[in-house]
DSSP file (Angstrom, degrees, kcal/mol; ACC not computed):
  #  RESIDUE AA STRUCTURE BP1 BP2  ACC     N-H-->O    O-->H-N    N-H-->O    O-->H-N    TCO  KAPPA ALPHA  PHI   PSI    X-CA   Y-CA   Z-CA
    1    1 A M     >        0   0    0      0, 0.0     4,-2.2     0, 0.0     5,-0.2   0.000 360.0 360.0 360.0 -36.9   -2.7  -58.5   64.7
    2    2 A D  H  >  +     0   0    0      1,-0.2     4,-2.3     2,-0.2     5,-0.1   0.841 360.0  54.1 -64.6 -32.4   -5.2  -60.1   62.4
    3    3 A V  H  > S+     0   0    0      2,-0.2     4,-2.6     1,-0.2    -1,-0.2   0.906 107.5  49.3 -69.7 -40.0   -7.6  -57.4   63.3
    4    4 A E  H  > S+     0   0    0      2,-0.2     4,-2.6     1,-0.2    -2,-0.2   0.912 111.3  49.2 -66.2 -40.4   -5.2  -54.7   62.4
    5    5 A L  H  X S+     0   0    0     -4,-2.2     4,-2.6     2,-0.2    -2,-0.2   0.896 111.3  50.1 -63.4 -40.0   -4.5  -56.3   59.1
    6    6 A L  H  X S+     0   0    0     -4,-2.3     4,-2.3     2,-0.2    -2,-0.2   0.913 112.0  46.9 -65.9 -42.3   -8.2  -56.6   58.4
    7    7 A K  H  X S+     0   0    0     -4,-2.6     4,-2.8     2,-0.2    -2,-0.2   0.901 113.3  49.5 -65.3 -40.4   -8.7  -52.9   59.3
    8    8 A T  H  X S+     0   0    0     -4,-2.6     4,-2.6     2,-0.2    -2,-0.2   0.907 111.9  47.4 -66.1 -41.3   -5.8  -51.9   57.1
    9    9 A S  H  X S+     0   0    0     -4,-2.6     4,-2.2     2,-0.2    -1,-0.2   0.864 113.2  49.1 -69.1 -34.6   -7.0  -54.0   54.2
   10   10 A V  H  X S+     0   0    0     -4,-2.3     4,-2.1     2,-0.2    -2,-0.2   0.920 112.9  47.1 -68.3 -43.0  -10.5  -52.5   54.6
   11   11 A D  H  X S+     0   0    0     -4,-2.8     4,-2.4     1,-0.2    -2,-0.2   0.910 112.3  50.7 -63.2 -41.3   -9.1  -49.0   54.8
   12   12 A D  H  X S+     0   0    0     -4,-2.6     4,-2.4     1,-0.2    -1,-0.2   0.901 109.7  49.8 -62.8 -40.4   -7.0  -49.8   51.7
   13   13 A S  H  X S+     0   0    0     -4,-2.2     4,-2.1     2,-0.2    -1,-0.2   0.874 110.7  49.8 -68.5 -35.5  -10.0  -51.0   49.8
   14   14 A K  H  X S+     0   0    0     -4,-2.1     4,-2.6     2,-0.2    -2,-0.2   0.907 112.0  48.3 -66.4 -42.2  -12.0  -47.9   50.7
   15   15 A E  H  X S+     0   0    0     -4,-2.4     4,-2.9     1,-0.2    -2,-0.2   0.898 111.5  49.7 -65.2 -39.5   -9.1  -45.7   49.5
   16   16 A Q  H  X S+     0   0    0     -4,-2.4     4,-2.6     2,-0.2    -1,-0.2   0.897 111.4  48.9 -66.8 -38.6   -8.8  -47.6   46.3
   17   17 A T  H  X S+     0   0    0     -4,-2.1     4,-2.1     2,-0.2    -2,-0.2   0.927 114.3  45.5 -65.1 -44.2  -12.5  -47.3   45.7
   18   18 A A  H  X S+     0   0    0     -4,-2.6     4,-2.2     1,-0.2    -2,-0.2   0.907 114.6  48.7 -64.3 -42.3  -12.4  -43.6   46.4
   19   19 A A  H  X S+     0   0    0     -4,-2.9     4,-2.7     1,-0.2    -2,-0.2   0.894 111.0  49.6 -65.8 -39.7   -9.3  -43.2   44.2
   20   20 A S  H  X S+     0   0    0     -4,-2.6     4,-2.4     2,-0.2    -1,-0.2   0.865 110.5  50.3 -69.2 -34.0  -10.9  -45.2   41.4
   21   21 A S  H  X S+     0   0    0     -4,-2.1     4,-1.7     2,-0.2    -2,-0.2   0.893 112.9  46.7 -69.1 -37.7  -14.0  -43.0   41.5
   22   22 A V  H  X S+     0   0    0     -4,-2.2     4,-2.2     2,-0.2    -2,-0.2   0.910 113.7  48.7 -67.0 -41.8  -11.9  -39.9   41.4
   23   23 A Q  H  < S+     0   0    0     -4,-2.7    -2,-0.2     1,-0.2    -1,-0.2   0.875 110.1  51.0 -66.5 -37.3   -9.8  -41.3   38.5
   24   24 A S  H  X S+     0   0    0     -4,-2.4     4,-0.7     1,-0.2    -1,-0.2   0.856 114.3  43.4 -70.2 -33.0  -13.0  -42.3   36.6
   25   25 A S  H  X S+     0   0    0     -4,-1.7     4,-1.9     2,-0.2    -2,-0.2   0.809 107.6  62.0 -80.6 -29.1  -14.4  -38.8   37.0
   26   26 A L  H  X S+     0   0    0     -4,-2.2     4,-3.5     1,-0.2     5,-0.3   0.926  98.9  52.2 -63.6 -47.3  -11.1  -37.1   36.2
   27   27 A P  H  > S+     0   0    0      0, 0.0     4,-3.0     0, 0.0     5,-0.2   0.895 109.2  50.6 -61.3 -36.1  -10.7  -38.4   32.7
   28   28 A K  H  X S+     0   0    0     -4,-0.7     4,-2.3     2,-0.2    -2,-0.2   0.934 115.2  42.8 -64.3 -43.7  -14.2  -37.2   31.7
   29   29 A D  H  X S+     0   0    0     -4,-1.9     4,-2.8     2,-0.2    -1,-0.2   0.918 116.1  48.2 -66.3 -43.1  -13.4  -33.8   33.1
   30   30 A V  H  X S+     0   0    0     -4,-3.5     4,-2.8     2,-0.2    -2,-0.2   0.907 112.3  48.8 -64.2 -41.4  -10.0  -33.8   31.5
   31   31 A Q  H  X S+     0   0    0     -4,-3.0     4,-2.6    -5,-0.3    -1,-0.2   0.901 111.4  50.1 -65.4 -39.2  -11.4  -34.9   28.2
   32   32 A G  H  X S+     0   0    0     -4,-2.3     4,-2.4    -5,-0.2    -2,-0.2   0.916 112.5  47.0 -63.4 -42.3  -14.0  -32.2   28.4
   33   33 A L  H  X S+     0   0    0     -4,-2.8     4,-2.8     2,-0.2    -2,-0.2   0.907 111.7  51.0 -64.8 -41.5  -11.3  -29.6   29.2
   34   34 A K  H  X S+     0   0    0     -4,-2.8     4,-2.7     2,-0.2    -2,-0.2   0.916 111.3  48.1 -62.5 -42.8   -9.2  -30.9   26.3
   35   35 A C  H  X S+     0   0    0     -4,-2.6     4,-2.4     2,-0.2    -2,-0.2   0.923 113.7  46.1 -64.0 -44.6  -12.1  -30.7   23.9
   36   36 A S  H  X S+     0   0    0     -4,-2.4     4,-2.3     2,-0.2    -2,-0.2   0.898 114.3  48.4 -67.5 -38.2  -13.0  -27.2   25.0
   37   37 A K  H  X S+     0   0    0     -4,-2.8     4,-2.8     2,-0.2    -2,-0.2   0.908 111.6  49.9 -66.0 -40.7   -9.4  -26.1   24.8
   38   38 A E  H  X S+     0   0    0     -4,-2.7     4,-2.6    -5,-0.2    -2,-0.2   0.887 110.5  50.3 -64.8 -38.5   -9.0  -27.7   21.3
   39   39 A M  H  X S+     0   0    0     -4,-2.4     4,-2.5     2,-0.2    -2,-0.2   0.918 112.1  47.1 -65.2 -42.2  -12.2  -25.9   20.2
   40   40 A K  H  X S+     0   0    0     -4,-2.3     4,-2.9     2,-0.2    -2,-0.2   0.907 112.7  49.6 -64.9 -40.9  -10.8  -22.6   21.5
   41   41 A L  H  X S+     0   0    0     -4,-2.8     4,-2.8     2,-0.2    -2,-0.2   0.904 110.7  50.0 -63.9 -40.8   -7.5  -23.3   19.8
   42   42 A D  H  X S+     0   0    0     -4,-2.6     4,-2.6     2,-0.2    -2,-0.2   0.920 112.5  47.2 -62.8 -43.3   -9.2  -24.1   16.5
   43   43 A E  H  X S+     0   0    0     -4,-2.5     4,-2.5     2,-0.2    -2,-0.2   0.927 114.1  47.0 -63.9 -44.5  -11.3  -20.9   16.7
   44   44 A N  H  X S+     0   0    0     -4,-2.9     4,-2.7     2,-0.2    -2,-0.2   0.896 111.9  51.5 -62.8 -40.3   -8.1  -18.9   17.6
   45   45 A F  H  X S+     0   0    0     -4,-2.8     4,-2.3     2,-0.2    -2,-0.2   0.923 111.7  45.6 -63.8 -44.9   -6.2  -20.6   14.7
   46   46 A E  H  X S+     0   0    0     -4,-2.6     4,-2.3     2,-0.2    -1,-0.2   0.891 112.7  51.8 -65.7 -39.0   -9.0  -19.8   12.2
   47   47 A D  H  X S+     0   0    0     -4,-2.5     4,-2.2    -5,-0.2    -2,-0.2   0.922 110.8  47.4 -62.7 -44.3   -9.2  -16.2   13.5
   48   48 A L  H  X S+     0   0    0     -4,-2.7     4,-2.5     2,-0.2    -2,-0.2   0.884 110.0  53.2 -65.1 -38.5   -5.4  -15.8   13.1
   49   49 A K  H  X S+     0   0    0     -4,-2.3     4,-2.3     2,-0.2    -1,-0.2   0.912 110.0  47.7 -63.5 -41.2   -5.5  -17.3    9.6
   50   50 A S  H  X S+     0   0    0     -4,-2.3     4,-2.3     2,-0.2    -2,-0.2   0.897 111.9  50.1 -67.3 -38.3   -8.2  -14.8    8.6
   51   51 A K  H  X S+     0   0    0     -4,-2.2     4,-2.7     2,-0.2    -2,-0.2   0.902 110.3  50.6 -65.0 -39.5   -6.2  -11.9   10.1
   52   52 A I  H  X S+     0   0    0     -4,-2.5     4,-2.4     2,-0.2    -2,-0.2   0.918 110.9  47.8 -64.6 -43.2   -3.1  -13.0    8.3
   53   53 A S  H  X S+     0   0    0     -4,-2.3     4,-2.1     2,-0.2    -1,-0.2   0.891 112.4  50.1 -65.7 -37.6   -5.0  -13.2    4.9
   54   54 A F  H  X S+     0   0    0     -4,-2.3     4,-2.1     2,-0.2    -2,-0.2   0.934 112.7  46.0 -63.6 -46.3   -6.5   -9.8    5.6
   55   55 A M  H  X S+     0   0    0     -4,-2.7     4,-2.3     1,-0.2    -2,-0.2   0.855 109.9  55.4 -65.4 -34.8   -3.1   -8.3    6.4
   56   56 A D  H  X S+     0   0    0     -4,-2.4     4,-2.1     2,-0.2    -1,-0.2   0.907 108.2  47.7 -64.4 -41.9   -1.6  -10.0    3.3
   57   57 A S  H  X S+     0   0    0     -4,-2.1     4,-2.2     2,-0.2    -2,-0.2   0.900 111.7  50.3 -66.2 -39.5   -4.2   -8.4    1.1
   58   58 A K  H  X S+     0   0    0     -4,-2.1     4,-2.3     1,-0.2    -2,-0.2   0.892 109.1  52.3 -64.1 -38.6   -3.5   -5.0    2.7
   59   59 A L  H  X S+     0   0    0     -4,-2.3     4,-2.3     2,-0.2    -2,-0.2   0.901 108.7  49.7 -63.9 -41.6    0.3   -5.6    2.2
   60   60 A K  H  X S+     0   0    0     -4,-2.1     4,-2.2     2,-0.2    -2,-0.2   0.908 110.2  50.7 -64.4 -41.5   -0.3   -6.3   -1.5
   61   61 A E  H  X S+     0   0    0     -4,-2.2     4,-2.3     1,-0.2    -2,-0.2   0.910 110.4  49.7 -61.2 -41.8   -2.4   -3.1   -1.9
   62   62 A A  H  X S+     0   0    0     -4,-2.3     4,-2.5     1,-0.2    -2,-0.2   0.895 109.0  51.9 -65.0 -39.8    0.4   -1.1   -0.2
   63   63 A E  H  X S+     0   0    0     -4,-2.3     4,-2.3     2,-0.2    -1,-0.2   0.904 110.0  49.0 -63.2 -41.1    3.0   -2.6   -2.6
   64   64 A V  H  X S+     0   0    0     -4,-2.2     4,-2.4     2,-0.2    -2,-0.2   0.920 111.9  49.1 -63.6 -43.6    0.9   -1.6   -5.6
   65   65 A T  H  X S+     0   0    0     -4,-2.3     4,-2.5     1,-0.2    -2,-0.2   0.896 110.1  50.9 -63.0 -40.7    0.4    1.9   -4.2
   66   66 A I  H  X S+     0   0    0     -4,-2.5     4,-2.3     2,-0.2    -1,-0.2   0.913 109.9  50.0 -63.5 -42.6    4.2    2.2   -3.6
   67   67 A M  H  X S+     0   0    0     -4,-2.3     4,-2.3     2,-0.2    -2,-0.2   0.917 111.2  49.1 -62.8 -42.6    4.9    1.1   -7.2
   68   68 A K  H  X S+     0   0    0     -4,-2.4     4,-2.6     1,-0.2    -2,-0.2   0.931 112.1  47.9 -62.1 -45.4    2.4    3.6   -8.6
   69   69 A L  H  X S+     0   0    0     -4,-2.5     4,-2.3     1,-0.2    -1,-0.2   0.874 110.4  52.2 -64.4 -36.8    3.9    6.5   -6.5
   70   70 A T  H  X S+     0   0    0     -4,-2.3     4,-2.2     2,-0.2    -1,-0.2   0.913 110.6  47.8 -65.2 -42.1    7.4    5.5   -7.6
   71   71 A Q  H  X S+     0   0    0     -4,-2.3     4,-2.5     2,-0.2    -2,-0.2   0.920 111.8  49.9 -63.9 -43.5    6.5    5.6  -11.2
   72   72 A E  H  X S+     0   0    0     -4,-2.6     4,-2.4     1,-0.2    -2,-0.2   0.895 110.3  50.8 -62.3 -39.8    4.8    8.9  -10.8
   73   73 A R  H  X S+     0   0    0     -4,-2.3     4,-2.2     2,-0.2    -1,-0.2   0.913 111.1  47.4 -65.1 -42.3    7.8   10.3   -9.1
   74   74 A S  H  X S+     0   0    0     -4,-2.2     4,-2.3     2,-0.2    -2,-0.2   0.892 112.2  50.2 -67.5 -37.6   10.2    9.1  -11.9
   75   75 A M  H  X S+     0   0    0     -4,-2.5     4,-2.4     2,-0.2    -2,-0.2   0.903 110.5  50.0 -64.7 -40.1    7.8   10.6  -14.5
   76   76 A A  H  X S+     0   0    0     -4,-2.4     4,-2.3     2,-0.2    -2,-0.2   0.889 110.0  50.4 -64.8 -39.1    7.8   13.9  -12.7
   77   77 A A  H  X S+     0   0    0     -4,-2.2     4,-2.3     2,-0.2    -2,-0.2   0.909 110.7  49.3 -65.9 -41.3   11.6   13.9  -12.5
   78   78 A E  H  X S+     0   0    0     -4,-2.3     4,-2.3     2,-0.2    -2,-0.2   0.916 111.9  48.4 -63.1 -42.7   11.8   13.2  -16.2
   79   79 A E  H  X S+     0   0    0     -4,-2.4     4,-2.6     2,-0.2    -2,-0.2   0.887 110.2  52.2 -64.7 -38.4    9.3   16.0  -17.0
   80   80 A K  H  X S+     0   0    0     -4,-2.3     4,-2.4     2,-0.2    -2,-0.2   0.924 110.0  48.2 -62.9 -44.6   11.3   18.4  -14.8
   81   81 A D  H  X S+     0   0    0     -4,-2.3     4,-2.2     2,-0.2    -2,-0.2   0.900 111.4  50.7 -62.5 -40.5   14.5   17.6  -16.6
   82   82 A K  H  X S+     0   0    0     -4,-2.3     4,-2.2     2,-0.2    -2,-0.2   0.924 111.4  47.5 -62.9 -44.8   12.8   18.1  -19.9
   83   83 A L  H  X S+     0   0    0     -4,-2.6     4,-2.3     1,-0.2    -2,-0.2   0.876 109.9  52.5 -66.2 -37.1   11.5   21.5  -18.9
   84   84 A L  H  X S+     0   0    0     -4,-2.4     4,-2.1     2,-0.2    -1,-0.2   0.903 108.7  51.4 -64.0 -39.4   14.8   22.5  -17.5
   85   85 A G  H  X S+     0   0    0     -4,-2.2     4,-2.0     2,-0.2    -2,-0.2   0.910 110.1  48.4 -62.4 -42.7   16.4   21.6  -20.9
   86   86 A E  H  X S+     0   0    0     -4,-2.2     4,-2.5     1,-0.2    -1,-0.2   0.880 109.5  53.4 -64.4 -38.0   13.8   23.7  -22.7
   87   87 A L  H  X S+     0   0    0     -4,-2.3     4,-2.3     2,-0.2    -1,-0.2   0.900 107.7  50.3 -63.6 -40.7   14.5   26.6  -20.3
   88   88 A V  H  X S+     0   0    0     -4,-2.1     4,-2.3     2,-0.2    -1,-0.2   0.909 110.2  50.5 -63.6 -42.1   18.2   26.4  -21.1
   89   89 A V  H  X S+     0   0    0     -4,-2.0     4,-2.0     1,-0.2    -2,-0.2   0.923 110.8  48.8 -62.8 -44.1   17.5   26.5  -24.8
   90   90 A L  H  X S+     0   0    0     -4,-2.5     4,-1.9     1,-0.2    -1,-0.2   0.887 110.8  50.5 -63.6 -38.4   15.2   29.5  -24.5
   91   91 A K  H  X S+     0   0    0     -4,-2.3     4,-1.8     1,-0.2    -1,-0.2   0.904 109.3  50.4 -66.4 -40.2   17.8   31.3  -22.4
   92   92 A T  H  X S+     0   0    0     -4,-2.3     4,-1.7     1,-0.2    -1,-0.2   0.868 109.1  52.5 -67.2 -34.4   20.5   30.6  -25.0
   93   93 A N  H  <>S+     0   0    0     -4,-2.0     5,-1.1     1,-0.2     4,-0.3   0.898 111.0  46.1 -65.9 -39.8   18.3   32.0  -27.8
   94   94 A S  H ><5S+     0   0    0     -4,-1.9     3,-0.6     1,-0.2    -1,-0.2   0.797 110.1  54.7 -74.2 -27.2   17.7   35.2  -25.9
   95   95 A I  H 3<5S+     0   0    0     -4,-1.8    -1,-0.2     1,-0.2    -2,-0.2   0.878 101.8  57.0 -72.3 -37.7   21.4   35.6  -25.1
   96   96 A T  T 3<5S-     0   0    0     -4,-1.7    -1,-0.2    -5,-0.1    -2,-0.2   0.555 116.3-113.4 -72.9  -6.1   22.4   35.3  -28.7
   97   97 A G  T < 5S+     0   0    0     -3,-0.6     2,-0.7    -4,-0.3    -3,-0.2   0.426  71.3 138.3  90.7  -0.1   20.1   38.3  -29.6
   98   98 A R      < -     0   0    0     -5,-1.1     2,-0.3     2,-0.0    -1,-0.3  -0.694  32.0-173.0 -81.9 118.5   17.7   36.3  -31.7
   99   99 A T        -     0   0    0     -2,-0.7     2,-0.6    -3,-0.1    -5,-0.0  -0.845  25.0-122.6-114.0 151.3   14.2   37.4  -30.8
  100  100 A I        -     0   0    0     -2,-0.3     2,-0.4     2,-0.0    -2,-0.0  -0.812  29.9-147.3 -92.5 122.8   11.0   35.9  -32.0
  101  101 A Q        -     0   0    0     -2,-0.6     2,-0.5     2,-0.0     0, 0.0  -0.740   6.3-156.0 -97.9 139.5    8.9   38.5  -33.7
  102  102 A V        -     0   0    0     -2,-0.4     2,-0.1     2,-0.1    -2,-0.0  -0.948  62.5  -9.8-110.8 127.1    5.1   38.5  -33.6
  103  103 A G  S    S-     0   0    0     -2,-0.5    -2,-0.0     2,-0.0     0, 0.0  -0.391 105.8 -32.4  85.9-165.7    3.3   40.3  -36.5
  104  104 A F        -     0   0    0     -2,-0.1    -2,-0.1     1,-0.1     2,-0.1  -0.661  65.7-106.8 -92.3 146.4    4.9   42.4  -39.3
  105  105 A P     >  -     0   0    0      0, 0.0     4,-1.8     0, 0.0     5,-0.2  -0.374  26.2-120.6 -68.2 152.1    8.0   44.6  -38.7
  106  106 A F  H  > S+     0   0    0      1,-0.2     4,-2.1     2,-0.2     5,-0.2   0.890 111.5  54.1 -62.0 -41.5    7.4   48.3  -38.6
  107  107 A F  H  > S+     0   0    0      1,-0.2     4,-2.4     2,-0.2    -1,-0.2   0.904 106.9  51.6 -60.9 -42.4    9.7   49.0  -41.5
  108  108 A Y  H  > S+     0   0    0      1,-0.2     4,-2.2     2,-0.2    -1,-0.2   0.899 109.0  50.7 -62.2 -41.7    7.8   46.6  -43.7
  109  109 A V  H  X S+     0   0    0     -4,-1.8     4,-2.1     2,-0.2    -1,-0.2   0.906 110.6  49.3 -63.9 -42.2    4.5   48.2  -42.9
  110  110 A C  H  X S+     0   0    0     -4,-2.1     4,-2.4     2,-0.2    -2,-0.2   0.915 110.7  49.5 -64.5 -43.6    5.9   51.7  -43.7
  111  111 A V  H  X S+     0   0    0     -4,-2.4     4,-2.4     1,-0.2    -2,-0.2   0.919 111.9  48.0 -62.7 -44.5    7.2   50.5  -47.1
  112  112 A V  H  X S+     0   0    0     -4,-2.2     4,-2.3     2,-0.2    -1,-0.2   0.885 111.5  51.3 -64.2 -38.9    3.9   48.9  -48.1
  113  113 A A  H  X S+     0   0    0     -4,-2.1     4,-2.3     2,-0.2    -2,-0.2   0.919 111.1  46.9 -65.1 -43.7    2.0   52.0  -47.0
  114  114 A I  H  X S+     0   0    0     -4,-2.4     4,-2.5     1,-0.2    -2,-0.2   0.922 113.1  48.6 -65.0 -43.4    4.2   54.3  -49.1
  115  115 A M  H  X S+     0   0    0     -4,-2.4     4,-2.7     1,-0.2     5,-0.2   0.900 110.8  51.3 -64.1 -39.5    4.0   52.0  -52.1
  116  116 A S  H  X S+     0   0    0     -4,-2.3     4,-2.5     2,-0.2    -1,-0.2   0.910 110.7  48.2 -64.6 -41.4    0.2   51.8  -51.8
  117  117 A L  H  X S+     0   0    0     -4,-2.3     4,-2.6     2,-0.2     5,-0.2   0.917 112.6  48.9 -63.0 -43.5    0.0   55.6  -51.6
  118  118 A A  H  X S+     0   0    0     -4,-2.5     4,-2.4     2,-0.2    -2,-0.2   0.934 113.5  45.1 -65.4 -44.9    2.2   55.9  -54.7
  119  119 A I  H  X S+     0   0    0     -4,-2.7     4,-2.0     1,-0.2    -1,-0.2   0.895 114.7  49.4 -66.2 -39.7    0.2   53.4  -56.7
  120  120 A G  H  X S+     0   0    0     -4,-2.5     4,-1.2    -5,-0.2    -2,-0.2   0.887 112.3  47.5 -65.0 -40.8   -3.1   54.9  -55.6
  121  121 A Y  H  X S+     0   0    0     -4,-2.6     4,-0.9     1,-0.2     3,-0.2   0.909 114.2  47.0 -67.0 -42.7   -1.9   58.4  -56.5
  122  122 A L  H  < S+     0   0    0     -4,-2.4    -2,-0.2     1,-0.2    -1,-0.2   0.834 109.4  53.3 -70.0 -32.6   -0.6   57.3  -59.9
  123  123 A S  H  < S+     0   0    0     -4,-2.0    -1,-0.2     1,-0.2    -2,-0.2   0.773 108.6  49.4 -76.2 -24.6   -3.7   55.3  -60.8
  124  124 A H  H  <        0   0    0     -4,-1.2    -1,-0.2    -3,-0.2    -2,-0.2   0.660 360.0 360.0 -86.7 -17.0   -6.1   58.4  -60.1
  125  125 A H     <        0   0    0     -4,-0.9    -1,-0.2    -3,-0.2    -2,-0.2   0.389 360.0 360.0-105.6 360.0   -4.0   60.8  -62.2
């Protein structure tokens, strides 16, 4: 029985030595893995931060463009309304029979011609 106890204690001590060597090598590997994972996470985090800032700048540019287009659309609508108002005014003027004359009226030209002939004839005689 003492021999069995001795064998068991020797086996236990070998297992403990093997386990302690495995445990001592595990923390180094685990720490190495943790460091490499942390480095990758840091790189990913910085990459994501840069992507977010890039997207944020693009979003601001899009907002500015949207504001400009909205202003242009409202200005175009105002100009359209103004032109429609002018068109209505022009139509009402033409309906009332009032026409815009360009140049001298024909009757005025005839009267001036006759007067000029008469004055010219009288001045030579």
